[in-house]
N, C-alpha and C positions, 0 to 999 in steps of 0.2 A: 503492499499500499502504501509505503515512505516512498520506494522507486520510483512508483506512480507518480506522486505529486510532484517530484523532484522534474519528471519526463515534462509534464505539464506544465510546469513554473517558465523551464528553459524553454520550451518550444513557445511560451509567451511573450518571453523576453524576446528570444529571436524575430516572432512576428514584432514586435514593436519598435524593434532597432530597425527591421527591411522599411517599415511603413515612414520610421522617420529620417532615412537614409535615400527612400524611393525616389523625390524631387531630384536629389542631387548627380541621379543616373539618368535620367529623363530629358529628351530635348523640348522648346518651350512648347511645342503643338502637343507633345505626350503630358507635359505637366498641366494642359486644360484638361485632356481625357481624364486623369486624375483627379481632378477637381470633380468633374460630373460623375467619374465613377463611385466615389463616396458620397454625394449626395443620392445617388440608384441605390446605393448599398442600403440606406435609410429607409428608402421609398418601398424596397423591396420586402425588409424585414418588417417594417409597418404591415405591409400588406399581408406577411401571414399572421401578424397578431389576430385578424380578422379571422382569418379563415382558421385558428382553433378554436372556433365554433362550430365549426363545419358550414358556413358560409362564404361562398365567393363573388366578389361584386367585380363587374365594368365600370365601375366610376370614381376608382382609387386616384387615376392619374389625374381625373377633372378637380378630385377632393386636391390634389395636389396643388392644381391650378388655382382654386380658390384661396389657398396661402400666399400663392406667389400673387396674385391681382391684390389681394387684401392688403398685404405687406408691402408692395408699390403704392397703392393710393395712400396706404398710410404715409408712407413717408414723402412722396411726392406732393399729394395735394393738401395733406394736413399738416406737413412739417414737423411730423414725430421722430424720434431718434430713429435709426436703422436697426438696433437691436433691440430695443423695444417694437419694432414697429413688426419686425418678424417672431416675437411672440405672440402680438398681437393677431396676426394672421395665420399663426397656428390654433390659435385658441378660436378663433372664427370658423375657420374649417372645420375645428371639432364641434363647435356649436351649431355649424350646416348639417353635418353628421347625423347630431343629436335630434334638429328638427326632421330629415329626412325617412329616421328611424320609425316615425309613428307612422307612415304607409307602407316602408318597404318591410318591415318587420312583421308585416301580416300575409306576408309570403313566405317560401322555403325554396331551397334547391334551385332549381331550372328559373323559377318565377322571381326568384329573387335576383337570378343574375339578368335576367332582361328586365324586371324593374330599376336594378342600379345603372341599366344602362342606357333607360330612359329619363331617369332624374340626371344622369351625367349631361346629356345631351343637352337637355333642358338648359341646363346651365350656362354650358358651352354656347347656345346659340344667345342667350342672354348677352352672352360678353361680346357676341358677333355683332349682332343687331344694332347695340345701345353703343352709340359713339361716346355719349357721355354719363359714366365717366371710363368709361372700359377700351374706349377707342377703337372701337369697332374691329372689321377684320386685321388692321394694321396693330390693334393692341397697345399697349402702354410702352413707350420708348422714353429714354434717357431716366431710366429710373436710378434713385441716389444710392451708390455703392457705400460699403460699411466704410464708415469713415476710419482714417489713420489713426495708429497706436503707435503716439510719437515717432519714430521714425521709420516704423512698421506700414508699411504702404499696400492695402488688402488687394489693390487690383491686379496686384503682381499674381500670378498661377501660384507660385510656390507657395506667397505667405496664405492666401486665401485656403490652398488646399492645408495647411496646418491647423486656419481655422476651422474650416469643416471636420477634420480628422478629432478635434477636440470636440466640437459638438455633436458628432456624430457619434462619437465613442460614448459619452456622455447619455445620449441618448440609447444606444445598444443598450447600454449598462443598464438603464431603468427599465426596458422594455423585456432583458433576459430576467430581471427580479421580478417584474408582474408575471410572466409566465410561469417562474418557479415560485410562487407565492399563492395561496388557498384560491385567491382570483383562477388563477390561471389556470390550474388543476379542477376549478368550476367550470372556466371554457372549456378544458377537454371533455369533460361530465356531459356538458350541454353537446358536444359534438357526436359522442359515443351514443350516449343513452338520455338522449331529450326527456325525456316519457319519465324514464326512472329519475331524473335529477327533480322533475316537477313534482314527482310525489312524494319527495322528501323535504319538499317545501322551499326548492329553487326556484325565483321567479326568472327564468328562462329570459323572458322579453328584457328585462333590465340588464343581464347580464351578457345578453347580444349586443344591445345598446351599447354597452360601457365598452366593449370589446370596438366595436365601431369607430364610437366616439374617441377613445385613446389613439387606435390606429390613423383617424383621420389626422388628430394633432399631432402627430409626427410626421403625417404626409404632406401638411401642409408646413411645417416648419423646412421638411425638403425641400418644399415649393418656393418657400420665402430665401432661402439658402444661393437656389438655382438665380431667383429674379434680380438678387443684388449682385450677382456673380456677373451674368451676362448683360443686364442693362436693358432687357425687354421683353415682355411677355405677350402671347397673343393666344387666340382660340387653337389654332392649329397645331399648337406646341402639346397641348391636351388633349389630342383626339382619341378614337377608337386603337388607330395604328399603334400609338403608343402605349397605352393598354394592354394592347396584344404582347408586346416585349417584356414588359413587366410580370404577366402569363408565364411568358415562356422562362424567364429568368427563374420564376418559383420553380416551375413544372420540372424542368433540366437539374436544376440544382438539389430538389427536393423538399419538403416542407414537413417532414417527420422530425427534424432538428432544427435547433435556432440558425446553424451554421450553413443548413442546405442551400437557402436562397441567397447567401453571400458567395457559396462559391459558385453558382447559376450564373448571377450577373459579372463578377469576375473571369470568370471560363470565357462566357461568351463575348464579353467587351474585348477581353486581348484577342479573340479569334476575329473580333470586328474590326477592331482598330489597326492591328498589326498585322495577321494574316489578311484579310480581305482587301483591306486599303492598300496594302503593299502590293497585292497583285491585282490591284484596278477593279474590283469587284463588290466595292463597298455598295454600290448602287443597287447591288442584287440581295442586300441585306434581309428584308423580306422573306424571298424567296428560301435563303439559306438557313433563317432562322427557323421556318418553316419543317425544311428537311432536317434540321437536328431535332427538331421536337416530336416529329415523327420516330426517326432512330432512337429517339430515347426513350418514348414510350414501348416502341416494339422491343430494345435489345436492354434497355435499365429503366424499367418502370419505378423503381424507389428513387433516382435521380443519382446524381453525383456524391451524393454522400453514402449511399449503400457502398462505394466504391471506398469510402475513407472506415467505413464500419468493418471490411472485407479485410483491409489492411492491419487494422487496429485487433482483427479476429487473428489474423497470420502472426503478428508479432506476439500475442500471448500465448498462443498452443505452445512455442518450445518451453516457455515460462512454467504452463501449466503441468505439463510433461516431465519438464526437472524436479517439480515440488510433489507429483505425485511418484516418480523414483527415491525421490528423499524419505517421502510417508513411508514407502514400501520399505526400503533401506534399515529403516528406524524401528519398523516392527519387526 
């Protein structure tokens, strides 16, 4: 057990060192990709939180857009300081999710999926057709950036990467603690045995709503981080095609573990930005992602996380055999 903990801590330290040193080995354009990757990690992990109750949404990217638009409007129209506007944008995304919970959670399964898509499209069309204050099809431009911290300028990709790393790291810690708390266990119970959970007094509607609101808050925070880095938001950025990428990241990575979706978004981003872009196939990204999804469902139904579990099992097998041998010898 002690040896296992030492290995985990060493792995965590090596991962942290790698994340800190990463911008120093990347080109300028790759640093920008790294910033967006860190933001997408928060997006897909927040999406997984909602799936713990068994409900899959097609409106999560639109909720991300709510956080982006709200934070941009708070900062640009009302002059709210950017760090505060980010939190307000995330909070508004959670509030919108809470309001949508009342009609959406009258549905389950496939009907919830379609209902979430319809609700997301309504929100997106509001952004598209109202020039004030949402900017219409062109969206909002010249969004105020994160203010400099002394001599640290956050318009530089390297500095913004570290800012996102801190914000997303704290967010992931909170999401991890939620999942492994009594609330998270209740989410799992609702997923697998909702009728049984209701029979022992669990209010399944409130817990589904709580999962939706929490997931939306962190999706909104991801949207706010995106908006104040890119400097512009528009309805096209949060359409169903972008939602399809989030679904593929989650499914290819796997949703049984906390790190599964992270594996999915990291591996597919590397494939897209390094392999496909270098070969000139980046415009074929939807088609290739679709092929990867089909291959994953056929040959790796439990996602990339199942490979990690197999590697763990392969390393633990010799140790178990050695322990059994020592037990037989001592007997």
